[in-house]
C-alpha angles and dihedrals in degrees: 000000000000112000105178124078122200111244093232092054090049090050090051092050095045097045111086113231132177103249090198091067112116091228099048096099092054088049092054091044095054093046088053089046090054092049096044101037114013106041095045089058087072097042117115097211110115134175135066123313107257113247100183103097142334093263091059091047093048092050089049091053091044089054091049092048091048091052093045090051089054093056102043139054138173103243100172147348138218140181127250124166088357092299124116111234129194127237106217129204123201120192113201130165096329095321129109116208118186121182144167137182128210106178089267099067146297131289113201128190119198126189123170149154097251138038118269128215110205128173112240098202100143093304100104141002123216114148097055098027123116116217128204099182093213107190094357114137112236094254089064097051118098137161090212118112130202090259092055100050130354097209101059122023149121127245135184121221119194106212147357096272093052090043091055091047091047093051092048091050091045093050091047092049092049090050091048097050095048087086098041133076120238132216087248089062088065092058094058 
């Protein structure tokens, strides 16, 4: 039997919502999308899923949930379309990634130890984006854009597909630069 609950799922279950709201199903769908597709991108568990018995499978999922709980937190919340939404923080290899969704798009804050090089081919907007920081704690608000500094910046992502692509690219870039030096390293 699985014993570990993911913090984001617990937050969803403990936060009262009006289930008659027209947008509630999209809310539940994107929370499940984050738990099934986004958070596991930053999980350190590797290896095949055990297929021997249910106990082995349950312990595998408990380990994944435990690791996912270590890398993410709910750091704020905000309302959009009369639904309370979480602001999620992921900590991964020296980087802090904070994001939220409000049915209109994503706002993502990134702060890390090294410079990032991300392709901007219609995946995210930074330079000309306008940010509202709904639910963001003050320490995760910045006027810096990707074009100004590639260590700490805000980006806007239009939809779930682009958000998934952006997070995969971001995770891959963080993994890649862990073994490289950065121009900032020369300033220290």
